[in-house]
PAZAPA-4460 file (N, C-alpha, C; in steps of 0.05 Angstrom, whole numbers, plus 32768, in hexadecimal, padded with zeros to 4 digits):
% residues 154
    n_x    n_y    n_z   ca_x   ca_y   ca_z    c_x    c_y    c_z   seq   type   mol
   88FF   76E5   8B48   891A   76E8   8B3C   892C   76D2   8B48     1      M     A
   893B   76C4   8B37   894D   76B0   8B40   8967   76BC   8B4A     2      T     A
   8970   76B2   8B61   8989   76BB   8B6C   89A0   76AD   8B5E     3      Q     A
   89B8   76BA   8B5D   89CE   76AC   8B50   89D6   7693   8B5F     4      P     A
   89E1   7680   8B51   89E9   7666   8B5D   8A06   7668   8B65     5      S     A
   8A0B   7672   8B7D   8A27   7675   8B87   8A2F   765C   8B97     6      N     A
   8A43   764E   8B8C   8A4C   7635   8B99   8A63   763D   8BAC     7      V     A
   8A61   7632   8BC4   8A77   7636   8BD8   8A7F   761A   8BE2     8      R     A
   8A97   7619   8BEE   8AA0   75FF   8BF9   8A92   75FB   8C14     9      I     A
   8A87   75E3   8C17   8A79   75DC   8C30   8A8B   75DD   8C48    10      A     A
   8A7F   75E5   8C5F   8A8E   75E6   8C78   8A80   75D4   8C8C    11      T     A
   8A8D   75CE   8CA3   8A80   75BD   8CB7   8A64   75C8   8CC0    12      P     A
   8A60   75E2   8CBE   8A46   75ED   8CC6   8A30   75E3   8CB3    13      E     A
   8A36   75DA   8C9C   8A23   75D0   8C88   8A1A   75B3   8C8D    14      D     A
   8A27   75A5   8C9F   8A23   7589   8CA2   8A05   7581   8CA6    15      E     A
   89F6   758E   8CB8   89DA   7585   8CBB   89CA   7588   8CA2    16      P     A
   89CE   759E   8C93   89BF   75A2   8C7A   89C7   758E   8C65    17      E     A
   89E1   7588   8C63   89EB   7574   8C50   89DE   7559   8C56    18      I     A
   89DD   7552   8C6F   89D1   7538   8C77   89B3   7538   8C6F    19      L     A
   89A5   754E   8C74   8988   7550   8C6C   8985   754C   8C4E    20      R     A
   8997   7559   8C3F   8994   7557   8C22   899D   753B   8C17    21      M     A
   89B0   752E   8C24   89B7   7513   8C1C   899F   7500   8C1F    22      V     A
   8991   7502   8C35   8979   74F2   8C39   8965   74F7   8C23    23      V     A
   8960   7511   8C1D   894D   7518   8C08   8956   750D   8BED    24      M     A
   8970   750E   8BE7   897B   7504   8BCE   8977   74E6   8BCC    25      M     A
   897D   74D8   8BE2   897B   74BB   8BE2   895E   74B2   8BDE    26      L     A
   894B   74C1   8BEA   892F   74BB   8BE7   8927   74BE   8BC9    27      E     A
   8932   74D3   8BBD   892A   74D9   8BA1   8937   74C6   8B8D    28      E     A
   8951   74C0   8B90   895E   74B0   8B7B   895B   7492   8B7F    29      N     A
   8951   7489   8B95   894A   746D   8B99   8962   745B   8B9D    30      G     A
   897A   7466   8BA1   8992   7454   8BA5   8990   7445   8BBF    31      L     A
   8984   7451   8BD3   8980   7443   8BEC   8962   743A   8BED    32      A     A
   895D   7420   8BE9   8941   7417   8BE8   8930   7421   8C00    33      P     A
   893D   7424   8C17   892F   7430   8C2E   8943   7440   8C3E    34      S     A
   8939   7455   8C4A   894B   7465   8C5A   8956   7456   8C72    35      L     A
   894A   7440   8C7A   8955   7430   8C90   8970   7424   8C88    36      S     A
   8975   7422   8C6D   898E   7417   8C64   89A5   742C   8C64    37      E     A
   899E   7445   8C68   89B1   745B   8C68   89BE   745C   8C84    38      V     A
   89D8   7459   8C85   89E6   745A   8C9E   89F1   7476   8CA2    39      D     A
   89E5   7484   8CB5   89EB   74A1   8CBA   8A09   74A4   8CC1    40      E     A
   8A14   7492   8CD0   8A31   7494   8CD7   8A42   7492   8CBE    41      E     A
   8A3C   7481   8CAB   8A4B   747E   8C93   8A48   7497   8C82    42      T     A
   8A30   74A2   8C80   8A2B   74BA   8C71   8A3B   74D1   8C7D    43      V     A
   8A39   74D4   8C97   8A48   74EA   8CA4   8A66   74E8   8CA1    44      L     A
   8A70   74CF   8CA1   8A8D   74CB   8C9D   8A95   74D5   8C81    45      K     A
   8A85   74CF   8C6D   8A8B   74D8   8C52   8A88   74F7   8C4F    46      Q     A
   8A73   7502   8C5B   8A6F   751F   8C5A   8A86   752D   8C67    47      I     A
   8A8E   7523   8C7F   8AA4   7530   8C8E   8ABF   752F   8C7F    48      R     A
   8AC2   751A   8C6F   8ADA   7518   8C5E   8ADC   7531   8C4C    49      K     A
   8AC6   7539   8C40   8AC5   7551   8C2F   8AC7   756A   8C40    50      A     A
   8AB9   756B   8C56   8AB9   7583   8C67   8AD5   7589   8C71    51      L     A
   8AE5   7574   8C75   8B00   7577   8C7F   8B14   7579   8C68    52      N     A
   8B0A   7578   8C4F   8B1B   757A   8C37   8B30   7563   8C36    53      R     A
   8B28   754B   8C3E   8B39   7534   8C3F   8B35   7524   8C25    54      D     A
   8B42   752E   8C10   8B40   7523   8BF5   8B23   7522   8BEB    55      L     A
   8B14   7536   8BF3   8AF8   753A   8BEA   8AF0   7556   8BEF    56      A     A
   8ADC   755F   8BE0   8AD1   757B   8BE4   8AB4   757B   8BDD    57      V     A
   8AA5   758C   8BEB   8A89   7590   8BE4   8A84   75AD   8BDD    58      M     A
   8A76   75B1   8BC7   8A6D   75CC   8BC1   8A4F   75CD   8BC8    59      G     A
   8A47   75E4   8BD4   8A2B   75E7   8BDC   8A21   7602   8BD3    60      V     A
   8A07   7604   8BD0   89FA   761D   8BCA   89E6   7622   8BE0    61      I     A
   89E7   763A   8BEB   89D5   7642   8C01   89E5   7648   8C1A    62      G     A
   89D7   7652   8C2D   89E3   7659   8C47   89E3   7641   8C5A    63      E     A
   89F5   7640   8C6D   89F4   762B   8C81   89D8   762B   8C8E    64      P     A
   89CC   7613   8C90   89B1   7611   8C9B   899C   7613   8C86    65      G     A
   89A3   761A   8C6D   8990   761D   8C58   899C   7617   8C3D    66      N     A
   89A7   75FF   8C39   89B4   75F8   8C20   899F   75F2   8C0B    67      L     A
   89A6   75F8   8BF2   8995   75F4   8BDB   89A0   75DF   8BC8    68      E     A
   89BA   75DA   8BC8   89C6   75C8   8BB6   89E2   75C0   8BC0    69      A     A
   89EC   75A8   8BB6   8A06   759F   8BBF   8A12   758C   8BAA    70      M     A
   8A2D   758B   8BAA   8A3B   7578   8B99   8A53   756E   8BAA    71      I     A
   8A58   7554   8BA7   8A6E   7547   8BB6   8A82   753C   8BA2    72      Y     A
   8A9C   7544   8BA5   8AB1   753A   8B94   8AC6   752C   8BA6    73      L     A
   8ACF   7515   8B9D   8AE1   7505   8BAC   8AFA   74FF   8B9B    74      D     A
   8B11   7501   8BA6   8B2A   74F9   8B97   8B2B   74DB   8B99    75      V     A
   8B2D   74CE   8B82   8B2B   74B1   8B80   8B3E   74A8   8B6A    76      N     A
   8B40   748E   8B66   8B4E   7483   8B4F   8B40   746A   8B46    77      S     A
   8B43   7464   8B2D   8B37   744B   8B22   8B46   7433   8B2C    78      F     A
   8B3A   741C   8B2B   8B46   7404   8B35   8B60   73FC   8B27    79      W     A
   8B65   7407   8B0F   8B7C   73FF   8AFF   8B93   7414   8AFF    80      Y     A
   8B90   7429   8B0F   8BA3   743E   8B0E   8BA6   744C   8B29    81      S     A
   8BBD   7459   8B2D   8BC1   746A   8B45   8BBC   7487   8B3E    82      R     A
   8BB7   748D   8B25   8BB2   74A8   8B1D   8B97   74B2   8B28    83      K     A
   8B97   74C8   8B36   8B7E   74D1   8B42   8B6B   74DF   8B2F    84      P     A
   8B52   74DF   8B36   8B3D   74EF   8B27   8B29   74F9   8B3C    85      H     A
   8B19   750C   8B34   8B03   7515   8B45   8AEA   7505   8B3F    86      L     A
   8ADF   74F8   8B52   8AC6   74E9   8B4E   8AAF   74F7   8B5C    87      M     A
   8A9B   74FE   8B4C   8A83   750A   8B57   8A73   74F4   8B64    88      E     A
   8A6E   74F7   8B7E   8A5D   74E4   8B8C   8A3F   74EC   8B89    89      L     A
   8A3A   7505   8B8A   8A1E   750E   8B86   8A1E   752C   8B7F    90      F     A
   8A09   7534   8B71   8A03   754F   8B6A   89E4   7552   8B6E    91      N     A
   89DC   7561   8B82   89BF   7561   8B89   89B6   757E   8B8D    92      F     A
   899F   7584   8B81   8992   759E   8B85   8977   7598   8B93    93      V     A
   8972   75A6   8BA9   8958   75A4   8BB7   8941   75A8   8BA3    94      D     A
   892C   7598   8BA3   8917   759B   8B90   890B   75B7   8B8F    95      P     A
   890B   75C5   8BA5   8900   75E1   8BA6   8911   75F5   8B97    96      E     A
   8929   75ED   8B8F   893C   75FF   8B82   8945   75F5   8B66    97      H     A
   8935   75E4   8B5A   893D   75D9   8B41   8939   75EB   8B29    98      R     A
   8928   7600   8B2C   8925   7614   8B17   8939   762A   8B1C    99      K     A
   8953   7622   8B1B   8969   7634   8B21   8980   762B   8B0F   100      S     A
   8997   7638   8B13   89AF   7630   8B05   89C2   7620   8B17   101      T     A
   89B7   7616   8B2D   89C7   7608   8B41   89D6   75F0   8B35   102      H     A
   89C8   75DF   8B26   89D5   75C7   8B1B   89EC   75CE   8B09   103      A     A
   89E8   75E2   8AF8   89FE   75EC   8AE7   8A15   75F6   8AF8   104      K     A
   8A0F   7606   8B0C   8A23   7611   8B1D   8A33   75FC   8B2C   105      A     A
   8A26   75E7   8B35   8A34   75D1   8B42   8A47   75C2   8B2F   106      L     A
   8A3D   75BD   8B16   8A4F   75B1   8B02   8A66   75C3   8AFC   107      I     A
   8A61   75DD   8AFA   8A77   75F0   8AF6   8A8B   75EF   8B0D   108      G     A
   8A82   75ED   8B26   8A94   75EA   8B3D   8AA5   75D2   8B3A   109      F     A
   8A99   75BB   8B32   8AA8   75A2   8B2E   8ABD   75A6   8B18   110      A     A
   8AB7   75B3   8B03   8ACA   75B8   8AED   8AE1   75CA   8AF7   111      K     A
   8ADB   75DD   8B09   8AF0   75EE   8B14   8B03   75DF   8B26   112      Q     A
   8AFA   75C9   8B32   8B0B   75B9   8B43   8B1F   75A8   8B34   113      C     A
   8B1C   75A5   8B1A   8B2E   7595   8B0A   8B48   75A4   8B07   114      V     A
   8B5E   7595   8B0A   8B79   75A0   8B07   8B87   7590   8AF1   115      T     A
   8B9E   759A   8AE9   8BAE   758C   8AD4   8BB1   756F   8ADA   116      D     A
   8BAA   755E   8AC7   8BAE   7542   8ACA   8B99   7533   8ADA   117      G     A
   8B86   7542   8AE7   8B71   7535   8AF7   8B57   7539   8AE9   118      I     A
   8B49   7524   8AE2   8B30   7525   8AD4   8B19   7524   8AE8   119      K     A
   8B01   752C   8ADF   8AE9   752B   8AEE   8AD8   7514   8AE3   120      L     A
   8ACF   7503   8AF5   8ABD   74ED   8AEE   8AA2   74F4   8AFB   121      V     A
   8A8D   74F7   8AEA   8A74   7501   8AF3   8A5D   74F4   8AE3   122      I     A
   8A47   74F0   8AEF   8A31   74E3   8AE1   8A16   74E8   8AEE   123      G     A
   8A02   74DB   8AE4   89E6   74DF   8AEE   89DC   74C4   8AF7   124      V     A
   89D3   74C3   8B10   89C5   74AC   8B1B   89AB   74B6   8B25   125      V     A
   8996   74AF   8B16   897B   74BA   8B1D   8965   74AA   8B0F   126      S     A
   894E   74AB   8B1B   8936   74A0   8B0E   8923   74B6   8B07   127      N     A
   892B   74CF   8B0D   8919   74E6   8B0A   8926   74F9   8AF5   128      S     A
   8918   74FC   8ADE   8921   750F   8AC9   893E   7508   8AC0   129      R     A
   8944   74EF   8ABE   895F   74E6   8AB8   8969   74F2   8A9D   130      T     A
   8959   74F0   8A89   8961   74FA   8A6E   8968   7518   8A6F   131      E     A
   8958   7527   8A7C   895D   7544   8A7E   8977   7549   8A8D   132      A     A
   897C   753A   8AA2   8995   753D   8AB1   89AD   7536   8AA0   133      K     A
   89AB   7521   8A91   89C1   7519   8A7F   89C6   752F   8A6A   134      V     A
   89B1   753A   8A5F   89B4   7550   8A4C   89C2   7568   8A59   135      R     A
   89BB   756F   8A72   89C8   7585   8A80   89E6   757F   8A83   136      L     A
   89ED   7567   8A8C   8A09   7560   8A8F   8A18   7562   8A74   137      Y     A
   8A0B   7558   8A5F   8A18   7559   8A45   8A1D   7575   8A3C   138      E     A
   8A0A   7587   8A41   8A0E   75A4   8A39   8A25   75B0   8A49   139      R     A
   8A28   75A8   8A62   8A3C   75B4   8A73   8A58   75A7   8A70   140      Q     A
   8A59   758D   8A69   8A72   757F   8A69   8A7A   7572   8A4F   141      L     A
   8A69   7572   8A3B   8A6F   7565   8A22   8A64   7549   8A21   142      G     A
   8A6B   753A   8A0C   8A61   751F   8A09   8A6A   750D   8A20   143      K     A
   8A58   74FB   8A28   8A60   74E8   8A3E   8A74   74D4   8A34   144      P     A
   8A84   74CA   8A46   8A96   74B4   8A41   8A8B   749B   8A4E   145      A     A
   8A76   7490   8A42   8A68   7479   8A4E   8A50   7482   8A5C   146      G     A
   8A47   7472   8A70   8A2F   7478   8A7F   8A30   7469   8A99   147      A     A
   8A21   7471   8AAC   8A1E   7462   8AC5   8A04   7451   8AC3   148      F     A
   8A06   7439   8ACD   89EF   7428   8ACE   89ED   741B   8AE9   149      F     A
   89D5   7414   8AF2   89D1   7407   8B0B   89C3   73ED   8B06   150      V     A
   89CD   73D7   8B11   89C1   73BD   8B0D   89BF   73AF   8B28   151      Y     A
   89A9   73A3   8B2F   8990   73A3   8B1F   8985   73BF   8B1D   152      P     A
   8975   73C3   8B08   896B   73DE   8B03   895B   73E9   8B1A   153      A     A
   895C   7403   8B1D   894E   7410   8B33   8930   7411   8B2D   154      L     A
***
């Protein structure tokens, strides 16, 4: 029986598990050609920004020490405007928990973080089941407004 996907706001107690899952995510999505290129200090600085709610927030699923999924949202602005938006940096579900509603719950959490006048910017960066992930996002959020691309290709 699948447990409900309850999203909670990450706390400093979650930091070691978040770091573990970030490494797993980077290995899977191929954005870091090798883990030797991942600077742990830089990663921790970004994670702590969300843990301290410094214009960022992380939603997580699972108990401290046993996280199953996570999403990171950062308050940002486009290069041409001062108007803020929420930028999703990542949305990741541990492979052992992918037959769950975790991904939908994390997208729902992101939608709940939207306030009047602030939009959510979210996308899929993946080489694994990309089309299925795009369809999930489309079902949860509606038609995309463009797409994310990486060059040179992954």
